[in-house]
C-alpha atoms as one frame of an Amber mdcrd trajectory, in Angstrom:
protein
  71.488  74.849  78.542  74.122  75.628  81.147  73.129  75.377  84.786  75.443
  77.179  87.191  75.505  76.298  90.832  75.008  79.409  92.885  76.988  79.443
  96.097  76.050  81.538  99.075  78.888  82.476 101.415  77.971  83.280 105.008
  80.304  85.379 107.142  80.240  84.170 110.714  82.199  84.345 113.956  81.031
  80.961 115.199  80.874  77.374 114.023  77.693  76.603 112.112  76.609  73.262
 110.663  76.710  72.987 106.888  73.310  71.688 105.807  73.437  72.521 102.076
  76.118  72.072  99.435  75.382  75.557  98.093  76.179  77.313 101.392  79.732
  77.864 102.632  80.721  79.528 105.893  83.721  81.819 106.338  85.361  83.280
 109.408  88.592  85.232 109.188  90.223  88.084 107.299  87.504  89.717 105.181
  89.873  91.527 102.764  91.804  88.322 102.108  88.561  86.415 101.498  87.168
  89.032  99.091  90.374  89.770  97.171  91.811  86.258  97.193  88.744  84.099
  96.708  85.684  86.070  95.620  87.001  88.739  93.203  88.851  86.251  90.957
  85.735  84.073  90.679  82.826  86.528  90.603  82.079  89.692  88.621  79.699
  91.079  91.265  79.895  90.483  94.998  76.881  91.448  97.066  77.124  91.728
 100.844  73.916  91.786 102.835  74.283  92.439 106.501  74.045  94.810 109.363
  76.272  97.597 110.581  79.223  95.340 111.407  79.569  93.841 107.908  78.781
  97.119 106.150  81.205  99.112 108.258  83.995  96.567 107.763  83.520  96.564
 103.973  83.762 100.359 103.895  86.748 100.497 106.288  88.673  98.002 104.144
  87.821  99.738 100.850  85.927  96.681  99.577  82.684  98.467  98.688  82.225
 100.355  95.431  78.538 101.006  96.008  76.072 101.181  98.872  72.376 100.443
  98.448  69.623 101.390 100.849  65.973 100.530 100.849  63.911 102.881 102.953
  60.679 101.263 104.093  57.670 103.170 105.376  58.111 101.658 108.866  59.860
 103.200 111.885  61.774 100.750 114.081  61.957 101.744 117.761  65.501 102.820
 118.607  66.676 102.227 115.054  69.531 100.178 113.642  73.065 101.373 112.881
  73.906 101.348 109.187  77.664 101.246 109.786  79.619 100.457 112.920  82.966
 101.927 113.869  83.819 103.859 110.720  87.266 105.344 111.268  86.924 108.041
 108.575  84.389 109.846 106.431  83.327 107.962 103.294  82.232 110.160 100.388
  79.230 108.893  98.437  77.617 110.002  95.182  73.882 109.441  94.720  73.510
 107.540  91.438  69.949 106.190  91.450  66.703 106.862  93.319  63.637 104.748
  92.701  60.308 105.180  94.490  57.661 102.459  94.611  53.893 102.707  95.117
  54.299 100.840  98.425  56.202 103.827  99.832  59.565 102.081  99.667  62.430
 104.127  98.245  65.553 102.444  96.830  68.794 104.433  96.816  72.108 103.513
  95.215  75.261 105.448  96.077  78.674 105.100  94.449  81.540 105.058  96.947
  84.054 107.746  96.006  87.769 107.087  96.154  87.786 103.282  95.937  91.139
 102.674  94.251  90.918 101.010  90.849  87.197 100.295  90.945  84.075 102.103
  89.893  80.460 101.207  90.682  78.806  99.703  87.631  75.572  98.388  89.038
  73.783 101.578  90.078  71.474 101.589  87.110
């Protein structure tokens, strides 16, 4: 039996204390981090975050798919999905899944990402 240590990387703009060996913090150039450190080591890279992280991944061409979960709850003023996009980003709807709870999961492939194609929208 092979046990692989799963590492969680946290993108941050401030100093945070490291309390677990499986959590690493990163602050700096996102494209360099993804292309230089993550892509060579991992087949799939999953970013979870708000509009700042999502927008930066799309601006830098790092995302090959975008997933949304729509919950049956309305949140006051709402939350931005993507901040400061400097261009239109074409998406292709690949998967829609509805759940009895009322949640709907959507997976879009990002069009025009050079050299990569979404493989996980299934």
